[in-house]
C-alpha positions as CSV (number, residue, x, y, z in Angstrom):
1,M,-1.5,-13.6,26.4
2,T,-0.1,-11.7,23.1
3,I,-0.9,-13.4,19.8
4,T,0.2,-12.2,16.7
5,R,0.0,-13.7,13.2
6,F,1.6,-13.3,9.9
7,A,-0.8,-14.2,7.0
8,P,1.0,-14.5,3.6
9,S,-0.9,-15.4,0.4
10,P,1.0,-18.2,-1.1
11,T,1.1,-16.8,-4.7
12,G,4.7,-15.6,-4.9
13,Y,8.0,-15.5,-2.7
14,I,8.3,-13.3,0.5
15,H,9.8,-10.0,-0.2
16,V,11.1,-7.1,1.9
17,G,7.8,-6.0,2.4
18,N,6.3,-9.1,3.7
19,L,9.5,-9.4,5.8
20,R,8.6,-6.1,7.4
21,T,5.3,-7.1,8.5
22,A,6.3,-10.7,9.7
23,L,9.3,-9.8,11.6
24,M,7.2,-6.8,13.6
25,N,4.7,-9.2,14.6
26,W,7.1,-11.9,15.4
27,L,9.0,-9.5,17.7
28,I,6.0,-8.4,19.5
29,A,4.8,-12.1,20.0
30,R,8.5,-13.1,21.5
31,K,9.2,-10.2,23.5
32,A,5.7,-10.8,25.1
33,G,6.4,-14.4,25.7
34,G,3.2,-14.9,23.4
35,T,2.3,-17.1,20.3
36,F,3.1,-16.3,16.6
37,I,0.7,-18.0,14.2
38,L,1.6,-18.5,10.5
39,R,-1.4,-18.3,8.6
40,I,-1.5,-19.1,5.1
41,D,-4.1,-17.1,3.1
42,D,-5.2,-19.8,0.5
43,T,-8.8,-19.1,-0.3
44,D,-7.7,-18.4,-4.0
45,P,-7.4,-21.8,-5.6
46,V,-6.2,-20.7,-8.9
47,R,-3.5,-18.4,-7.5
48,S,-2.4,-20.3,-4.6
49,K,0.5,-22.8,-5.0
50,E,2.0,-25.4,-2.6
51,E,5.8,-24.6,-3.6
52,Y,5.3,-20.8,-2.2
53,V,4.0,-22.3,0.9
54,D,7.1,-24.6,1.4
55,G,9.1,-21.5,0.1
56,L,8.0,-19.1,2.6
57,K,8.1,-21.5,5.4
58,Q,12.0,-22.0,4.2
59,D,12.6,-18.3,4.1
60,L,11.2,-17.8,7.5
61,E,13.3,-20.6,9.0
62,W,16.4,-19.1,7.0
63,L,15.8,-16.3,9.3
64,G,15.3,-17.9,12.5
65,L,11.6,-16.5,12.8
66,H,10.0,-19.9,13.9
67,W,6.2,-19.9,14.3
68,D,4.1,-21.7,17.1
69,R,1.6,-22.9,14.8
70,V,0.3,-23.0,11.1
71,E,-3.3,-22.7,10.2
72,R,-4.8,-22.8,6.6
73,Q,-7.6,-20.6,5.4
74,S,-8.7,-23.0,2.8
75,E,-9.4,-25.6,5.5
76,R,-11.5,-23.1,7.4
77,L,-13.9,-22.1,4.8
78,D,-16.8,-23.6,6.5
79,R,-16.0,-21.2,9.3
80,Y,-16.5,-17.9,7.0
81,H,-19.5,-19.2,5.4
82,E,-21.0,-19.5,8.5
83,A,-19.8,-16.1,9.4
84,A,-21.5,-14.6,6.4
85,G,-24.7,-16.7,7.1
86,K,-24.7,-14.4,10.4
87,L,-24.2,-11.3,8.6
88,R,-27.2,-11.9,6.4
89,E,-29.3,-12.8,9.7
90,M,-28.6,-9.3,10.8
91,D,-29.4,-7.7,7.7
92,R,-25.5,-6.6,7.4
93,F,-24.8,-8.4,4.2
94,Y,-26.4,-7.9,0.7
95,E,-26.0,-9.6,-2.8
96,A,-24.9,-6.6,-5.7
97,F,-24.9,-7.4,-9.3
98,E,-22.9,-4.5,-10.9
99,S,-20.1,-5.1,-13.4
100,P,-17.1,-3.7,-13.1
101,T,-17.5,-1.5,-16.1
102,E,-20.5,-0.3,-14.5
103,L,-18.9,0.3,-10.9
104,D,-16.1,2.4,-13.0
105,L,-18.7,4.5,-14.5
106,K,-20.3,5.3,-11.4
107,R,-16.9,6.2,-9.8
108,K,-15.8,8.6,-12.6
109,K,-19.7,10.2,-12.3
110,Q,-19.2,10.8,-8.6
111,L,-15.6,12.2,-9.0
112,N,-16.9,14.5,-11.8
113,M,-19.2,15.7,-9.6
114,G,-16.9,16.4,-6.7
115,R,-18.0,13.7,-4.6
116,P,-16.1,10.5,-3.0
117,P,-16.3,7.4,-5.2
118,V,-18.2,5.2,-2.9
119,Y,-20.4,2.6,-3.7
120,D,-24.0,4.2,-4.1
121,R,-25.9,1.0,-2.4
122,A,-28.0,0.8,-5.6
123,A,-28.3,-2.9,-4.9
124,L,-30.4,-2.5,-1.4
125,A,-33.2,-1.3,-3.8
126,L,-33.6,-4.2,-5.5
127,D,-36.5,-6.3,-5.0
128,D,-36.7,-10.2,-4.8
129,A,-37.7,-10.6,-8.7
130,E,-35.2,-8.2,-9.9
131,K,-32.3,-10.1,-8.1
132,D,-33.7,-13.3,-9.8
133,R,-33.5,-11.6,-12.9
134,L,-30.1,-10.4,-12.5
135,R,-28.9,-13.7,-11.5
136,A,-30.4,-15.6,-14.4
137,E,-28.9,-12.7,-16.7
138,R,-25.5,-12.4,-15.1
139,G,-25.0,-15.1,-12.6
140,P,-24.4,-14.7,-8.9
141,G,-23.8,-11.5,-7.5
142,V,-21.2,-10.3,-5.0
143,W,-21.9,-9.8,-1.3
144,R,-21.0,-6.8,0.4
145,F,-20.9,-6.0,4.1
146,K,-23.3,-2.9,5.0
147,L,-21.2,-0.6,6.9
148,R,-22.9,1.6,9.6
149,Q,-22.1,5.1,8.3
150,E,-20.7,6.6,11.4
151,R,-16.9,7.6,12.5
152,I,-14.7,4.4,13.1
153,E,-11.9,5.2,15.5
154,W,-9.0,3.4,17.2
155,P,-5.5,3.9,19.0
156,D,-3.1,3.0,16.5
157,G,0.2,2.2,17.6
158,I,2.1,3.7,14.9
159,L,-0.1,6.3,13.4
160,G,-1.7,7.5,16.8
161,D,-5.3,8.3,17.2
162,I,-7.2,7.3,13.7
163,S,-10.7,8.1,12.7
164,I,-12.5,7.5,9.9
165,D,-16.0,8.2,8.4
166,A,-17.5,5.1,7.3
167,A,-19.8,6.9,5.0
168,S,-16.5,7.9,3.0
169,V,-15.9,4.3,2.1
170,S,-17.4,1.7,-0.1
171,D,-19.3,-1.2,1.8
172,P,-16.4,-4.0,1.2
173,V,-17.3,-6.9,-0.7
174,L,-16.4,-10.0,1.2
175,I,-17.5,-12.7,-1.2
176,R,-17.1,-12.6,-4.8
177,G,-19.5,-13.9,-7.4
178,D,-18.0,-17.3,-7.9
179,G,-17.8,-17.9,-4.4
180,Q,-14.6,-17.2,-3.5
181,V,-14.2,-15.6,0.3
182,L,-11.8,-12.5,0.2
183,Y,-9.2,-11.8,2.7
184,T,-11.3,-9.0,4.7
185,L,-14.0,-11.7,5.8
186,A,-11.5,-14.7,6.3
187,S,-9.2,-12.3,8.3
188,V,-11.6,-11.1,10.6
189,V,-13.2,-14.6,11.3
190,D,-9.6,-16.1,11.9
191,D,-8.6,-13.1,13.9
192,T,-11.6,-13.3,16.2
193,E,-11.6,-17.2,16.8
194,M,-7.7,-17.5,17.4
195,G,-7.8,-14.7,19.7
196,V,-5.3,-12.6,17.8
197,T,-4.0,-9.6,20.4
198,D,-2.0,-7.5,18.1
199,I,-1.9,-6.9,14.5
200,V,0.9,-4.8,12.5
201,R,0.7,-4.6,8.9
202,G,1.2,-1.9,6.4
203,S,-0.2,1.8,6.0
204,D,-2.1,0.5,2.9
205,H,-4.5,-1.4,5.1
206,V,-5.4,1.4,7.3
207,T,-9.1,2.0,5.5
208,N,-9.3,-1.9,5.4
209,T,-8.9,-2.0,9.2
210,A,-11.5,0.0,9.4
211,T,-14.2,-1.8,7.7
212,Q,-12.7,-4.8,9.4
213,I,-13.5,-3.3,12.9
214,Q,-17.1,-3.0,12.1
215,I,-17.2,-6.7,10.8
216,I,-15.2,-7.9,13.9
217,E,-18.0,-6.1,16.3
218,A,-21.0,-7.4,14.2
219,L,-19.7,-10.9,14.8
220,G,-19.4,-10.3,18.3
221,G,-15.6,-9.9,18.6
222,H,-13.2,-7.4,20.1
223,A,-11.1,-5.7,17.9
224,P,-7.2,-6.3,18.4
225,N,-4.4,-3.8,18.6
226,F,-3.5,-2.3,15.3
227,A,-0.6,-0.6,14.1
228,H,0.4,0.4,10.7
229,H,4.0,0.5,9.7
230,S,4.9,3.0,6.7
231,L,5.4,1.6,3.1
232,L,8.8,1.2,1.9
233,T,10.6,3.1,-1.0
234,G,13.5,3.0,-2.9
235,P,16.7,5.1,-1.8
236,Q,15.7,8.2,-3.9
237,G,12.0,7.9,-2.5
238,E,10.8,6.0,-5.8
239,S,8.0,3.4,-5.4
240,L,9.3,-0.1,-4.5
241,S,5.7,-1.9,-5.8
242,K,7.3,-2.7,-9.3
243,R,10.5,-3.8,-7.7
244,L,9.5,-6.0,-4.8
245,G,9.7,-9.3,-6.9
246,T,13.5,-8.8,-7.4
247,L,13.8,-8.0,-3.7
248,S,12.4,-11.6,-2.6
249,L,14.3,-12.9,0.2
250,R,15.7,-15.9,-2.0
251,D,17.2,-13.5,-4.0
252,L,18.9,-12.0,-1.6
253,R,20.0,-15.1,0.1
254,E,21.7,-16.2,-3.3
255,Q,23.4,-12.5,-3.3
256,G,24.9,-13.5,-0.2
257,I,23.2,-11.7,2.4
258,Q,23.1,-12.9,6.1
259,P,20.3,-13.4,8.0
260,A,21.5,-11.4,10.9
261,A,22.2,-8.4,8.5
262,L,18.6,-8.4,7.3
263,L,17.1,-8.7,10.5
264,S,19.0,-6.3,12.0
265,L,18.2,-3.5,9.3
266,M,14.5,-4.6,9.0
267,A,14.0,-4.5,13.1
268,R,14.9,-0.8,13.2
269,L,14.5,0.5,9.7
270,G,12.0,3.5,9.9
271,S,12.2,4.0,13.5
272,A,14.1,6.3,15.8
273,D,16.7,3.8,16.9
274,P,20.1,3.2,15.1
275,I,20.5,0.6,12.7
276,E,23.4,-1.7,13.7
277,L,24.4,-5.3,13.5
278,R,22.7,-7.4,16.1
279,T,23.9,-11.0,16.0
280,D,21.5,-13.0,18.2
281,M,17.8,-12.7,18.5
282,E,17.8,-11.6,22.1
283,T,19.7,-8.4,21.1
284,L,17.4,-8.0,18.5
285,L,14.3,-8.3,20.9
286,G,15.6,-6.1,23.5
287,G,15.3,-2.7,21.9
288,F,12.3,-3.4,19.9
289,D,9.3,-0.9,20.6
290,I,6.7,-0.6,18.0
291,T,6.0,3.0,19.1
292,R,9.7,4.2,18.1
293,F,8.5,3.6,14.5
294,G,7.1,6.5,12.5
295,S,4.5,7.2,9.7
296,A,6.5,8.4,7.0
297,P,7.4,6.6,3.9
298,T,10.6,4.6,4.9
299,K,13.6,4.4,2.4
300,F,15.1,1.0,1.9
301,D,18.3,0.5,0.1
302,V,19.5,-3.2,-0.7
303,Q,23.1,-2.0,-0.9
304,D,22.7,-1.5,2.9
305,L,22.7,-5.2,3.7
306,F,26.1,-5.6,2.2
307,P,28.1,-3.7,4.9
308,L,26.0,-5.6,7.6
309,T,26.8,-8.7,5.9
310,A,30.5,-8.0,5.7
311,H,30.6,-6.9,9.7
312,Y,29.0,-10.3,10.6
313,L,31.1,-12.5,8.5
314,Q,34.2,-10.7,9.4
315,G,33.3,-11.5,13.3
316,L,32.7,-15.3,12.7
317,D,35.1,-18.1,13.7
318,Y,37.0,-20.4,11.2
319,A,34.9,-23.0,12.8
320,E,31.5,-21.3,11.4
321,V,33.1,-21.1,7.8
322,K,35.1,-24.4,7.7
323,A,32.6,-26.3,5.4
324,R,32.4,-23.3,2.9
325,I,36.5,-23.0,3.0
326,A,36.7,-27.0,2.5
327,A,34.3,-26.8,-0.5
328,L,36.5,-24.5,-2.2
329,G,39.4,-27.1,-2.0
330,V,41.6,-25.2,0.4
331,P,44.1,-27.5,1.9
332,D,42.9,-28.5,5.7
333,D,46.2,-27.5,7.0
334,L,45.9,-24.3,5.4
335,A,42.2,-23.6,6.0
336,T,42.6,-21.6,9.2
337,Q,45.4,-19.2,7.8
338,F,43.5,-18.6,4.6
339,W,40.4,-17.4,6.6
340,A,42.7,-15.4,9.0
341,V,44.2,-13.7,5.7
342,T,40.9,-13.2,4.1
343,R,38.2,-12.5,6.4
344,G,38.6,-8.9,6.7
345,N,38.3,-8.3,3.0
346,I,35.2,-10.3,1.8
347,T,31.4,-8.7,1.6
348,T,29.8,-12.2,1.1
349,L,31.4,-15.6,1.4
350,A,31.2,-15.9,-2.3
351,D,34.3,-13.4,-2.2
352,L,36.4,-16.3,-0.7
353,D,36.1,-17.9,-4.3
354,A,38.3,-15.2,-6.0
355,W,40.8,-14.9,-3.1
356,W,41.3,-18.5,-3.3
357,I,41.9,-18.3,-7.2
358,M,44.3,-15.7,-6.4
359,F,46.3,-17.9,-4.1
360,R,46.2,-21.0,-6.0
361,D,46.7,-19.7,-9.6
362,G,48.2,-16.6,-9.1
363,A,46.8,-13.4,-10.6
364,E,47.8,-11.7,-13.6
365,P,50.3,-9.0,-12.4
366,V,49.4,-5.4,-12.8
367,I,52.4,-3.4,-13.8
368,E,52.1,0.2,-14.4
369,E,54.0,2.3,-17.2
370,G,57.4,3.2,-15.6
371,D,57.2,0.0,-13.0
372,A,59.0,-2.6,-14.8
373,E,62.3,-2.0,-14.2
374,F,61.4,-1.4,-10.4
375,I,59.5,-4.7,-10.0
376,A,62.1,-6.6,-11.7
377,E,64.6,-5.3,-9.4
378,A,62.4,-5.9,-6.4
379,M,61.6,-9.5,-7.2
380,T,65.5,-10.2,-7.1
381,L,65.5,-8.7,-3.6
382,L,62.7,-11.2,-2.3
383,P,64.2,-13.0,0.8
384,E,64.9,-16.8,0.2
385,G,63.9,-19.5,2.0
386,P,60.3,-19.8,4.1
387,L,58.5,-16.3,4.7
388,D,56.9,-14.9,7.6
389,E,54.6,-12.2,8.7
390,G,57.9,-10.0,9.0
391,S,59.1,-11.0,5.6
392,W,57.3,-8.0,3.9
393,A,58.6,-5.7,6.2
394,S,62.1,-6.9,5.6
395,W,61.8,-7.0,2.0
396,T,60.3,-3.6,1.4
397,T,63.0,-2.2,3.6
398,A,65.8,-3.7,1.3
399,V,63.9,-2.7,-1.7
400,K,63.6,0.9,-0.4
401,E,67.0,1.3,0.3
402,A,68.1,-0.2,-3.0
403,T,65.7,2.1,-5.4
404,G,64.8,5.1,-3.2
405,R,60.8,4.3,-3.7
406,R,58.8,5.2,-0.3
407,G,55.2,5.1,0.9
408,K,52.7,4.3,-1.9
409,A,55.1,4.6,-4.5
410,L,57.0,1.4,-3.0
411,F,54.0,-0.5,-1.7
412,M,51.4,-0.2,-4.3
413,P,53.3,-1.3,-7.4
414,L,54.6,-4.5,-5.3
415,R,50.8,-5.2,-3.9
416,K,49.6,-4.9,-7.8
417,A,52.3,-7.1,-9.1
418,L,51.6,-10.2,-6.4
419,T,47.9,-10.1,-6.4
420,G,46.7,-8.0,-9.4
421,Q,44.8,-5.7,-7.0
422,A,45.3,-2.3,-5.6
423,H,43.5,-3.4,-2.3
424,G,43.3,-6.7,-0.1
425,P,44.6,-8.4,2.9
426,E,47.9,-7.1,4.5
427,M,50.3,-8.3,2.4
428,A,52.5,-9.3,5.6
429,Q,50.1,-12.1,5.9
430,V,49.6,-12.7,2.1
431,L,53.2,-13.0,1.2
432,P,53.8,-16.3,3.4
433,L,50.5,-17.9,2.6
434,L,51.4,-17.0,-1.2
435,Q,54.6,-18.9,-1.1
436,V,53.4,-22.0,0.6
437,I,50.4,-22.4,-1.7
438,R,52.5,-21.3,-5.1
439,A,55.2,-24.1,-3.7
440,R,52.7,-27.0,-3.7
441,G,51.2,-25.7,-7.3
């Protein structure tokens, strides 16, 4: 059975970068009829907040990315310490005591000598007495996994065949001096014990994957299928790392972005497939293929979400927006007509507010210089009695005959005078609704 997971740290809200990882793993599991695990990486008791756990669940539910079960790493600490014990017994785990400053000096020295800035394993030369002295002086050290200095290889689902020389990588720290178990160890233990078969994550994890493969093998497990998606950049290729905090899913939701728009974009962004609106999960799943994604940095422009949102909203039936329109105060007997008139001229549902205000309260007329007399004369020709969708054509025909104006010079001044805007719904629809609402005013 295919088993995937999404393992966010509850130290903030989910942003578009997190979503890309979550969605790809969800799609792989659902397409194979497998299991999707939501695994909360909350081993950091200081930074992990329950409000963020609740928030990420709400965001996933808003998108329709439902999970099969939830796991919390804070409830599995005994499993990680048991694994650490096994690594010690195998002589693959050792305590190191260098301070951050000392490590930085070592890295700079190696770089100056033209060598890769890899931890020099000086801690392996310490005898028991020296370790006791350092513990007394500095407190407990960090625990590093001792890599076998050989090539680590795997067939990556996106990047192709990967080969990394373990000698060019520092022995990873798996447990901090304060006893906190780090992601690298916790993730390996969880993936192994939970039977995770496929893992998609960002390309910034490639080196981390190499070290994890060795840890998995040391603990007697089998490496899952790995795929590393490209990292997102801004529309001009700029780094998104500093902006991701403003691209959280809840911020996008507040801007009126619809789930279908976000999923449609993120499920194909960076792939060889076209980005087009997909309004249901089956369609989203149908064409998804992880091998269709490229390795080059992928440009993300939040503005691309708005046309997709508009396309989605404009295809909705009245019943699906009834509550939103009722909240505006649109009379029940006019609500269907109001939606029919405005639906083609909104990008988000928030745009309905301005249209209702215009119909209800009237707009400040926009009358260009030289059009005042024309507008005044046109208003005297407005048909009396109830107006219908044919009234605009008959009125403008009469105005054209009376004034000689044609085309844009005829229609645009009238639109601006009635709605205060140069663009909007078809005036043939606007005119009768405007009359009815103003009459009730």
